[in-house]
C-alpha positions as a printed Julia matrix, in Angstrom:
193×3 Matrix{Float64}:
  78.71  108.92  107.71
  82.12  109.62  106.21
  84.55  108.01  103.77
  88.26  108.75  103.61
  89.59  108.82  100.04
  93.38  108.35   99.91
  95.3   109.62   96.89
  98.48  107.56   96.55
  99.89  109.65   93.71
 102.81  112.05   93.89
 100.64  114.39   91.83
  98.04  116.08   94.01
  95.58  116.74   91.17
  96.5   114.11   88.61
  94.7   111.1    87.18
  94.23  109.22   90.47
  92.78  112.33   92.11
  90.44  112.79   89.15
  89.12  109.24   89.54
  88.64  109.75   93.28
  86.66  112.94   92.67
  84.3   111.01   90.39
  83.64  108.55   93.23
  83.29  111.46   95.63
  80.42  112.89   93.55
  78.36  109.74   94.13
  79.23  109.58   97.82
  78.13  113.16   98.35
  74.95  112.6    96.3
  74.19  109.71   98.67
  74.61  111.89  101.74
  78.1   110.66  102.69
  80.75  113.13  103.86
  84.2   112.75  102.31
  87.77  113.81  102.79
  90.6   113.37  100.3
  94.06  112.88  101.78
  96.97  113.33   99.37
  99.13  110.71  101.1
 101.3   109.99   98.05
 102.31  113.63   97.68
 103.0   113.9   101.41
 105.1   110.72  101.36
 107.08  111.89   98.33
 107.97  115.05  100.27
 109.15  113.02  103.28
 105.98  113.49  105.33
 104.63  109.94  105.34
 104.39  109.88  109.14
 102.18  112.97  109.09
  99.98  111.41  106.39
  99.6   108.24  108.48
  98.82  110.3   111.58
  96.12  112.26  109.72
  94.57  109.14  108.19
  94.6   107.28  111.51
  92.81  110.16  113.2
  90.17  110.36  110.44
  89.6   106.59  110.47
  88.76  106.61  114.18
  85.34  107.98  113.2
  85.12  107.41  109.42
  82.89  104.59  108.17
  84.79  103.56  105.03
  87.94  104.02  103.0
  88.88  104.17   99.32
  92.54  104.02   98.32
  93.7   105.09   94.88
  97.09  104.5    93.33
  98.7   105.31   90.03
 100.58  102.54   88.27
 104.2   103.49   87.74
 106.01  100.15   87.47
 103.16   97.63   87.07
 102.28   97.94   90.75
 101.05  100.49   93.32
 103.2   103.55   93.9
 105.99  103.17   96.45
 104.49  106.08   98.34
 101.12  104.4    98.86
 102.77  101.12   99.84
 104.87  102.84  102.51
 101.8   104.74  103.74
  99.59  101.62  103.9
 102.27   99.52  105.61
 102.5   102.1   108.37
  98.78  102.87  108.59
  97.66   99.26  108.82
 100.29   98.37  111.4
  99.44  101.33  113.63
  95.69  101.88  113.16
  94.37   98.43  112.25
  91.82   98.35  115.05
  90.14  101.49  113.71
  89.99  100.04  110.18
  88.58   96.59  110.96
  85.15   95.8   109.45
  84.88   99.14  107.66
  84.04   98.85  103.93
  86.94   99.61  101.62
  87.83   99.75   97.96
  90.94  100.22   95.86
  91.21  101.97   92.53
  94.07  102.05   90.04
  94.95  104.66   87.45
  97.26  103.88   84.55
  98.22  105.04   81.12
  98.08  101.48   79.85
  98.68   98.37   81.99
  99.52   97.11   85.48
  96.14   97.94   86.96
  95.01   94.43   87.95
  98.32   93.74   89.69
  97.94   97.05   91.53
  94.39   96.24   92.64
  95.51   92.81   93.83
  98.18   94.29   96.09
  95.95   97.04   97.49
  93.0    94.74   98.16
  95.17   92.45  100.28
  95.57   95.2   102.9
  91.79   95.32  103.31
  91.35   91.55  103.31
  94.02   91.05  105.97
  92.23   93.54  108.19
  88.7    92.09  107.75
  87.46   95.07  105.72
  84.58   94.2   103.36
  85.54   94.97   99.75
  83.26   97.2    97.7
  83.06   96.28   94.04
  81.92   98.03   90.91
  80.73   96.51   87.67
  84.26   95.75   86.45
  87.81   96.19   87.76
  88.13   99.49   89.63
  90.43  101.27   87.18
  90.7   104.26   84.88
  93.08  104.94   82.02
  94.77  108.09   80.79
  98.0   110.08   80.84
  96.36  113.31   82.0
  93.28  114.11   84.11
  91.34  115.11   81.0
  92.16  111.7    79.48
  90.66  109.98   82.52
  87.41  111.9    82.0
  87.35  110.63   78.38
  87.54  107.03   79.65
  83.75  106.68   79.73
  83.83  103.1    80.97
  86.33  103.96   83.71
  84.28  106.95   84.86
  81.14  104.81   84.96
  83.02  102.24   87.06
  84.02  105.0    89.53
  80.4   106.18   89.76
  79.12  102.64   90.31
  81.75  102.11   92.99
  80.62  105.27   94.76
  76.97  104.22   94.7
  77.86  100.72   95.92
  79.82  102.23   98.83
  76.79  104.38   99.75
  74.56  101.29   99.68
  76.98   99.25  101.82
  77.36  102.0   104.42
  73.61  102.53  104.67
  73.03   98.77  104.89
  75.52   98.49  107.75
  73.88  101.43  109.5
  70.44   99.8   109.1
  71.84   96.53  110.43
  73.25   98.26  113.52
  69.89   99.94  114.11
  68.23   96.51  113.91
  70.64   95.06  116.49
  73.09   93.3   114.17
  76.45   93.41  115.91
  79.9    93.51  114.34
  81.71   90.14  114.45
  83.8    89.56  117.56
  87.55   89.79  117.09
  89.38   86.55  117.73
  92.98   86.38  118.78
  94.97   85.63  115.62
  96.5    82.21  115.26
  99.89   82.21  113.55
 101.22   79.03  112.0
 104.87   78.67  111.1
 105.56   76.69  107.94
 109.14   76.03  108.99
 109.78   73.0   111.21
């Protein structure tokens, strides 16, 4: 089993990356392979299409996804929004029904608004949300600050363990003959008459 961890920060090894590596520790301890894609950094350098291409290829066989974003202006980074818009429109079929989670990293505020926006991508695509024991967020201005946020680090660890449990539960369900829900053709209703 494998989980793709997407870093939506312009900074490859900043606070968001640090939070993702805390989750990664629990995934690996649970026997789950991981890959971190620095999509935010790639997008900031003008390589968003390459980031989307890489993520789409990984998600063909990956079992879950965790997306992390810093909070710059009380919302997800522009880089992660551009990346997710393109990924979900081009690779939605390979994402459907795979467990997902969003995390937010901030110096101070804007985290719940960020989580709300990110979670809507997963919900629209029928991806079960993985929760922790509180909102999936960490606080700090520097990576070392994030590691001092004991509650935030614990939340990341709990999230990682919950993802392991969900993936193994899905695998056990498949082995027992539980099939994934059938995709229905989407019905679109116009609110303009």
